[in-house]
N, C-alpha and C positions, 0 to 999 in steps of 0.2 A: 184502668181496663177496657177496653173495646169489645167484648164479643162473652152474652151469655150464649152460649148453643146448647140447643134443646134435641140432640138428635131423633128420638123415637117422630117428630112432624120435622126433622129440616129446617130448623127457626131459629135465628140469630135474635134474641132479646135483645140485645142492646141497638142493635142497627136503627140508631138516632142520627139522622144530617145536621149538622149545624144550619143555622141561620147565616146567608152569604147576601152578598150584594151584588145582581145581576145586570148588565147591561141595558135589557131592555125594562128595568124598574122605572130610570127613568122617565120614561114616555106616560108610568102610571104619578110618577111627582108631578111633574107637566099638567098632565091632566088634573089634579088634584088642584090646581092652582089657578086654576080657570076658571070662571064663572060661566054659566049655562050661556049666559048671552053670548060671550067672546066664542065659544065652541059651534055656538051656531053660525056664526058668521061668517068663520073658516073656512066652509062649506068644502071638506075637505071630501078628497075620493073615499071608497069605501076601503080601500088598504090603508087608510091615513087612520082611521075612524078607531078609537083606543075601547071596548067597551069594559066593564066593570062591574063583575057578579054582583060587588058587595060593598054598601057605604064607607067610607073611611078605612080602604083597605091599607092605604097609604101610611096608616098608622101602623101598618106591623112589617116594615120596611128596618126589620130591625137586622142589626147584623152582630154573630156571637165572634167573642176575639179568643174560643179556643171549642176545640173539636168538642164533641158531646161525649163524654166518656163516662165512664162508672166507677163510684170509689172514689169520689175526688173530694179531697178535705181543705175548709177554707173560713175564714172568720168575719162575720157582715150582722148588719142590724136593717132586716127590710124588715117591712110595715104587714105586707101580706104578700102572697101569692100573685095578684091582679098586675101587680104592676110589671111583672116580667113578659109580659104578652105584646107591650109594648113597649118597652126598654132593652135596651144590652144585658148581658146574663151579669147574675149577680156578683161574677166572679173577676167585671171589670170593678166594683167597689170596693174590694180587698185584695190582700195577696192572694195569689190562684195559682194555678196550675204553671204557668207561665216564672212564677219567681221560682214554685217548688220543686217540679218537677225536676231542675234542672241541676240541681244538689242532691239529687237521692241517689243514694248509695245501698247497691241492690248486697245484704249480708248474709242470705240461702239461700238456697230455689233447687228443685226438684219436680219432679213430674206433679207432685198434689201440691204442690205449697211454692210461696214464695214470700221470704222477708225483707223489709229494707226500713232505712233509717233516712228522714228527710229534714233538714237542719236551714234553720234561716234566723238571724237573729237571736241565740242564745235560744230558741225554741228550736223544739224538734219534735214528728211524728216518729214514732214505732209503727210499720203499717206493716200486716200480711194475710193472706188469703190460704186459707186449706181448703183442699178441693176433699171432699165426701162422696158418698152414693145418690144422694140427689140433689146436692146444690155445693155451698159453699159456704164457709165460717169466714166473714171479715173484722177484725178484729184492729184497733185506734188506739194508741196509749201514748199520751202525753208525755214530755221531758222539759224541764229548764222553767224559766220564767216565760210568763204569760205576756202577750206583746200590750203595753199599757191600754191602747184603744182596741181592744181585740174584737169585743161584741158577741156575738151568740157563735158557738161552732158548728157547723153547719158538714154532713156527709150527705154527696148528692150521689145521686144515681138517674140514668137516662133512658129507660124502655120503652117501647113498644108495643099495640098491638094492631099497629097497620092502618087501623082506620077509628076515627073518634067519633063516627058517625052510627055505629049500629045498636042494636039492641043487645046483643049477646055480646059485646065487649066493654067491659066497663071494672071502674076501681072497688073494693071491698079496704075500709077504712074502719078497724076493730069492727067489724063488719058489718056498718053500714052503706050501702048501694050508694056512689055517686060516679058521675056523668064523668066523660074523658074530654068533654070539649068544654069543661068548665076549669076556672081557677080554684083553688080546693087551701083554706089556712084552718088546720086545727092545733088547738094549742098543746096536745096530748094526747097523742096516739103511741102503742108498741107494738101494733101489726097492722098490717098492708099487703093488699091483694092483687094484681094486675090479671082482671078472670078474660079470658077467648075459650067462649062457650062455644062457637062457632069448629075453630081445632080441636076443640076438648083439651085445654090445657090452661092452667095458673102458674103464678108467678107470685111467690108470698115472701116478706121481706118483716121480721120479727126483729124488735130492738131489745138487749138486754136491763133499759133502762126507758123512763118515758122520753118522748122527743117531741117538741114542737115541729110537726111537719106542713112544708111547704109543696104544692103541687099544682100545674099548671101544664098545659097543650103549646108544645112544639110548632108552631107553623111559619111554611115558609110562605112565598109568595109566586106562583107561578104565571105563566101566560099560554093559553090555548087556544086555540078557534073558537071558541064561543068565547074567551075574555079572562082578566087577570081574576085569578081565585087563589084561596087558600089554603094549602093542601099541610094537611094533617103530617109530620113524620116521628113524633112522638109525645113521650109525657114525662118531664122532670118532674123528680121528687125529692123534695130537699128536707134532711131530717137534723131539727133543728138542737143541741144541745149547752146546757150549761157550761162554760170551761172552768169557771173558779172551782166548783165544788167535786169537776170531773175524775177519776182515776183511770180508767179507762172504757171503752167502747166496745162492743162485740155487737156484732149486725149478722145473721143468719140468713140466708136466699137460698130457695128452694124450690125447686118444679115441677111437678105434681099433674099428671089428668085429673081430667076439672069431671 
């Protein structure tokens, strides 16, 4: 799912840009490999000088192999959310959208709902999205035999509040306020919200069963007249479940005035 539109403020909560490698990133990598003495000896002209606003920024030159969509399900075994600030998306570690989505079979669709079955290696998901007056219900039903090395089941959402550095934009994790510019790993959660006080809106997610939360900001590296800098694109929210005892997952999403 690539759009979650909130019409009262004409805003797409799911407008999150994936991390991609750009040609100008090579300058940042080259500069990071040089010592200060090497850079001083070059006597570069003002047009050749590479300014970097943050030390270690080259570590954030991460490439996502897939678009940053929402309601994406996959298996994985991550240690914590922090690793994804400097490593490729978790969807590289196990079978992800590139495998599952190519074999999706849409069974029912109308103006308010869609159902599909996704099969791979003897295992299947029955996925459904149903719209209501304030948001949507996401349902995931597993079928068949689990992969031998399945790991934990994650359902991923990518959402944005436009900035990670304003006091009036933040996460609420089971009622506790958390910053958007940090990664968070919480072993058990049932409800979280992305709050935008500036525009007076919030997006909430609740699960019908406790989930492990891995949440981290998605940064791209851009170049401006003042130098290389990180740019906040959105927040990746990963809800993890134990697939062994799992029968069905229901996640509700709704948007309301804050």
